[in-house]
Structures are given as structure tokens and as C-alpha cells.
N, C-alpha and C positions, 0 to 999 in steps of 0.2 A: 447278553451284554447290552447295557443301556447307555443312553446319552447322559453326559454329566452337565452340571450347571456351568454357566459362563464363569471363567476364572478358576475352575477347579484344578487340582494338582496335575492330573495327567490328561492325555489328549481327549478332546471332544470327538467321539466317533460313534457311529452307529454301524454295527456289524450285523449282517443278516446272511445266513447260509440258506439259500433258497433251492427248492426242488424245481428245476426247469426242465420240462420234457420236450426239448427241441432236438430230439434224436439221441441215439445211444452211441457211445464209443466203445462198446463191448469188444473185448479182444485186444484192445490197444494196451500195451504194457509200458510203463515207465521204469527204466532201470538207471539209477543214478550211477554214472561212470566214475564219480568221485575225482574228477579231473582236477589236478592241481596246476595253477597257472604260473609256471616258471619256478625259479629257485626261491627258497624262502626269503621273504622280505622282513626287514626290521621296521615295523610300523610304529612301535612304541619307543620313539627316539629319546624321550625323557626317562624311560625305564621306570615308570611309576605305575604301570598296569591300568591306566585309564586314558580316555580321550581328553587331552589337555583343553581347558577352557581358559582362554587368556583375555587380556584387555589392553587397550592403548590409552594413555594419559592417566597417570597416578595423581592422587590428591596433592594439591598445592601445599606450600609450606605451612600456611595457616591451618590446614586440615590434615597435616601429616602427623598422625598420632595412632596409638594402639587401637582406639575405637574405630578409626577409619579402615584399618586393615582387618579388623574383625568383621566389619561390614562387607568387605570384599569377599572374605571367606564365607560369610553367611549367604552371599548371593549365589554361591556355588562355583565361583571362579577359583581355579586351581593354580593359575600361572600369571604372575605379575610381570608384564613387559615394563622394564624400567623406562623412565622418561626424564631425560637429563634436564629439562626445563624445571621440573619439580623436585627431583632428587639427583643433583649433579655433583655435589662435593663428596669427598671421602666420608666426612662425618654424616652427611645426609644418607648416603648409600648404606653405610653400616647401620644406621638407625632403622632404615627400611628392611634390611636383611634380618635384623632382630625381630621385627614384627612378623616377617614372613616365616622365620623359624618357629615362632610361637604358634602361629595358625596353620603351619604345615603347607605353606604356599611355595611354589617354585618361583625363583626370581631370575629373570634374564637381564643381565647388566646392560645398560645403555649409557655410554659415556661420550661426551662431546670430544674429549681429547683422543679417545681411541678412534672415533670416526675421523677425526682430523689426521691421525697418523695413517690410516688407510688411504685417504685421499692424497696425502703428501707422497706416499709410496708410489702411487700411480704415476706421478710426475717425476719422482726421483727415487728409484727403487734401491735404497740402501737399507741394510739390516737394522740400522738404528731405529727406524720407524717401527719395525716389528718388535724389537726388544723393548721399546718404550711401552707399547701396548700390552705386551705380555707381563711386564713388571707391574703395570697398573692392575691387571686382572689378578695378579698374585696377592694384592692387598685384600682380596675378598674370597680367595679360593678355599679357605678353610671353613667357610660357612656352609652348613649342610643345605641351606636354602638356595645357594648359587647353583643354578642348573644349566646356565649357558650365557652366551654373550651375543648381543645384537651388534654386528659390526657396521652395517649400513642399512638404510631404509630406501627402497626403490632406486637402486643404482642402475645406471646405463652401462653399456658395454665397456666403456673406458676403464671401469674399475674391476672388471672380472679377474684379470691376472693378479692384481694386487690382493683381492679378496682370497684367491687361491693360495697365495703365499702366506697370508695371515692364518688361514685355516690350517695349513700344513703344520705350522709351528704350534698353533693352539692345540691341535690334537696330540702332538708329541708331549706337550707340557701338562695338559689337562684332559687326559683320556676320560671318557664318560660324560663330559660336558658337551652341550650343544652349541655348535657354531651356527649362528643364526643371521640370515639376511631376509628381509621382506622385499618381495619383488613387485614389479609393475603389472597391471592387468592388460588384457588384450587391447582395450580402447586407448591405451597410452603407448602403443608400439611405436608411434612416430618419434617419441623421445628416447627410445631404448637403444638406438644405434644399429638397429636391424630393420629391414623392411617387412620381415615376417615374424610373427610372434613365436612360431616354432623354433626359428633360429635363435631368438633371444633366450628362450627357455633352455634349449639344448646347449648353447654356448655357456650359459651360466653354470649348468650342472657339470659340463665337461671341464671347464677351466677351474672351477672351485672344488670339485669333488664333494659337493654338498650332499649330505645324507637325507635331505628332505627339501621340499619346496614350500615356500609361504608366499602368498600374494593377497592383495586386497582388490575387491571388485564390488562396487556398491550399486545395486540395481533399482532401488526404490526412488522413482522420479516424481517430481511435481507434475500434475497433468490437468488439462482442461478439456473435458469431453466436447466442448463447443468448437474446439480447433480441429481441422480436418486430419492432421497428421499426429495427433496426440499419442503418446506412449505412456503406459502406466509403469512399466518396468523396462530396463535396458534390454534390448533384444539380443545382445551378444553375451548376456550373462550365462546362459546354458552352454553356448559354444565355447566360451573360455573355460568353464568347468569341465566340459567333456574333453577338451584338448589337454588340460592338465591331468585329468584322470587317466587318459590314454598314455601320455608320456611317462607319468610316474609309475603306472602299472608295468610298463615295459622295463623300466629301470629298477623296479622292485624297491621303491622308496615311497614314503608317505607324502601327503601334502596337507597344509593347513590353510584355512581361509579366514578372512575378516568378515564379520557381519555388520551391516549398517545399523547403528543404534541411535543416530541423531540426524537432524536435517542440516544441510549445507548447500550453498549454491542452488542448483536446480533439483536437489534431492529432498524428498519429504521426510518429515518426522515419522518414524514407523509406529503403526498401530500394533496391538498384540498379534494380530494375524500376519501383518507384514513381517515382523521379526521372526515369527515361527516359520513362515514360508521361506525366508532367506536361509535360516539355519538348516531346516530340513532338506532344502534343495542341495545345500553343500554336502550334507551327510549322505544323501542319496547318490551323489556322484563319487562318494568315497573319501571325503575329507576325514582325516584322522586328528584334526585339531580345529577348534573354533575359537576365534578371538573377536572381541567387541570393539568397534570404533564408534564412539569412545565410551570409556567407563566414567571418568570425571570429565565434566564439560570443559573444553578448552577456553582459553581466555578471549579469543577473538570473537567479536560480536557477530561475525558471519556464520558461526556455528550455533545450532539450536542445542537444547539440553540433551545430554547423554543419559547414562543410567543414574548418575548423581549430578546434582546442579552445582554451579559455581560456589554456592554457599554451603555445600556439603550435605545437601538433603536428597534423599532418594526420590527419584521421579517415578512416574508410572512405568517407565521402561525398566527400571530396576526390578519391579515385581514381575514384569513379563520375562525378563532374563532369568530371574531366580526360579520361576516355575519351569522354564525351558531347560535350565541347567540340570534340574532334578531328573527330567526326562532323558536328557542325553546320558546321564549316568546309568540309567537302566539299559541303554543300548550298548554300553561299553564292552561287556563280555562277549558280545556277538559281532560287533562291527570292527573292533580294534584289530583283530587278527584276520579279517576277511579281505580278500581281493575284490575290488570293485571292477567287475569284468565288463560292464556296460550298463546301458539304461534302455528301458522300454518307454516310449513317450508318444503321446498323441495330443495335438493342440491345434484344432481348427479355429483360427480367428485371424483377424487383421493384425499385422505386425507380430505374428507368432514366432516362436523360437526356432532356431536351427541348431544342429549339433555338429561337432567335429567329425565324428564317425556316424555311420548309419545306425539308427536305433535298432536294438534287438527286436525281432519279431516273435521269438520264443526263447525260453530259458528254463532249464531244469524240467520240472513237470508241467510248466506252462506252455501250452500249444499256441495260444493266442489270447489277446485281451480285447474286450469290447468296451467302448466308452470314449470319452473325450476329456481333454484337459487333465490328463494324469501323467505323472512322472513316477517310474518304478526303477529304483536302483537295484541292481542284480549283483549278488555277492556269493562268493565261494570261499568257505573256510579254508585257510592255508593248511591246517593240520589234518582235517577230516575230509575236506572236499564237500561237505554238506552245503546245500543251497538255501539261500534266504533272500528276501526282498524287503525294501522299504518303499512304501507307497505314499505319495503326497500330491495334492493338486498343483497344477502349473500356474496358478494365480493365488494371491491372498484373499480374493473376493468370492471364490466359487466353492460351493459344496460339489462333490462329484459322486457319481454312481458308476461303477465299473463291474464287469464280470470277467473272472479268470476262467478260461477254458483249459481244463486239466486232463491229463491222461486218466482213463477210467480206472486204472489200478491205484490211483491216489484217492483214498477214502477219507482222509483227515489231514488237516494242517493245524499248526499252532500259531495263534496270534497273541501278541503281547498287549496287555492292558493293565494299568496300575502296577507295572513292574513284574507282572506274572504272566505266564503263558496259559491261554485258554484254548482248548481243542475246538475246532470248527469242523463240522461234518461236511463232506463234499458229496453231492448227489448228482448222478447223471453227468459227472465230469465238469460241473459248473459250480463256481463259488461267486455269489454276488455280494458286493461290498459297497458301503456308503461311507464317505468321509466328509466331515464338516471342514469348512475353510480354515486354514491355518494349522491343520493337524497332519499327522502321519501315522502309518500303521506298519509295524514290523511283523513279518510272517516268516516262519521257518517251516521247511517241508519235511514230512515224515514219509519214508519209503515203505 
């Protein structure tokens, strides 16, 4: 397996299976116990058979046309998060639904009036508010593209009971559709109504009965190496991911993440490697949905350009996301049904990451890992119990070299490249791997 040129379709990676004679593990046998982690979870909440790839901010009225939505589909995006600033009237929403139907895109309704009804119910819990919202949803329910409804974005605790009431009626009237709220990240816990993020997360899930968790957390910071306390990425990024991974694993529900696709405030515009690192980190912790913030560039001058500029032109980040989305699709058959049981991680550096739970030191046939700045997501298939891993560097700037120390009974593993599996031989219980920055490697184990 050889390295690919910059900008090629699938990951830049150099894989080498090396014969390392640092002692023998003869006699050690690995037996996969096929352990299943809890009751079966429904990770495919849209029931489409893939990892949803969504976006925030739809094209403005000037660029809201069939060509624009073909461009969304061509990027590899599968799920359109409605944006009531761009498509907020009944006529506009039905126009967008038509485009989504044509290009087989899922549409999540976002209505200012529905949002207002939820907020009003929190202050005055009368049935009329719920009925008004459900009647509005009924205007669009016949469209095959309507996959769900966004009721609120980043609510605090004040609105949880109201959201729960709307969810209950929504599921009665529109079974099979997704009741959707996007939640706050760990860094915003001060505005959540709780002192601990765990309490915020659990209270939302308990009071709403939500079938999944979605949140946004943007790690790519502006930085100046001349400053003594500079940080390249937010140091609570992995902690937040691991906390959400643990909580949703226990509840047997999926989580979705937003990836940072533009600059704003003290956050930098992502390079190709930045965006890939962000998305692969989310997937390694078990995300079952990826959403881009933002697809179309918002109108405020404080935002840099997203995947598409304010004038409707693809930016460099459109190409980065398009390439990445094709890769995500190749992982779908293996990650969508898999429990994210933990991560293995090592990162020796100033301002390094911490996790919510202690990192795994072994997993499946892996006895230990040698190396630095690696993140390894560890997965167990819900149906078969088969084990697999997704490896990526812990920074968007570093190539990594690691060695997996395996049981001597493991003689071969399968690594994915170009959407296909290639067998790698394991010698003397060791498998040495090299990954270039911004890339990931998926490996499944053969017993």
C-alpha cells in the first residue's frame, strides 16, 4: 500500500507491516468473546442505512434554486438542516422540499414559529402551543424528504419540559420522523442551567425522551506560538466527546456532532488537515452523524467563508468536505452499527487532552500500543461482536508512527484503503503503522 498524492480521493496513509524481533509472544492466544455491549441500540435514527452528513445554513433566497441543492448533494451531504432565515415561509420550505426530493436529501424542518411555540409553552404550558406547532408540521408531512423537525437550538434547562411535551405529541402524530434539538457543548455549561455538563446532558435526555444527542463543539483555535499559553485546539474537545460517547453508549442511543468549517471569533479557518482531523476525531469517539458549521456562509461579517461563499461559489473547504464525505461513506457499513466502547489515546505535550473516562490500555487482540499523539476509537459490532478500530493523529499537524502489540495468535488484520480491505500480515505479534496528518485508518480484526 503506497502513499497517495496530496488532494487524492482517500486517506494519505503509509502502512507497513514490519517484522520486529523484540521477543516472542508464543503461546498467547486471543479468543474474541464476541461481547455485546448492552441491549441493541438504534443508531440509524433516520432509517436511511448511512451515517447522516448534515449542514447548517442553507443558501439564501438569491441562491435558493435547483442548482444550489444539486451542489449540496454533489458535496456528499445527505441531510439538510433547514434554516428559517433562508427558507422560513411555507412557500420557501415547500420549494426546498421539492429540491430535496429530487436529489434524495433528508430535510429537517426549522421554523421560527415552531421554535416560538416551544418557548411560549415553557412560560405558559397550554395545549394550544403544541397544537399550533403540530399543525404547521402537517403542512409538510406528506413530503418524502421531510425526515424530522428541529424544535430548538442550544436550549438551556428552562425548556426541557416543554421540549418533552412537544416530542411526545410529535411522535404520536409523526412516527418515524426525527424529533431534533441541537445542544450546548461542555464549554458552555455556565449557560445550561446546570453546574455540571453531565447533569445537563442527562436531564435533557430524561425529560425529553430524545432518541439521540446532537451538539456542537468547535476546537480549531487561532494561535500564536510566540505567546506562552497558546493553544492550537480546544483542550476540552476530547473530554466532551468522551463524556457524550460514554453517556450515549449507556443509554443505547447515537450522537451527532457539528464540525467546524469556517472561522469566527477566535476560531481559525480550517485547512484540509484541520477539517479531516475534526471529523475523524468525532467518528473515533463514535459519532453516528456529522454536520458542517457552516455550509453556506452566514451573512454576518464576523464569520469567515464556509463550504460555499456568500455569492454561492464553492470555497476550498467545499472540496475538502466533498473528499471527506466520500470517505465517511466507506466507513458507514462498519461504524453505523458498532458500539463505541472506548478509546486508546496517548498525547505527551503541553496543553494535551484529557478524557472523561480513563483511556483503554488494551482492546480485543490489542495488548498495548507504542507511540505518541494517537487516538484509537474502539468498536464492537452490535450484531456479531466483531472488533475494529479507527486510528487518527491527535493533532492536524503531525504524522504519527505507532506499533500495535497483538496476541501471537493474530496473524492477519484487514485495513481499509480506497474503500476496500487489504490484508496486513502480523509478525511476532507486532504491527507497525504510519499515518500522515489529517488521515485515519480503519482496521478490523480477524480471529
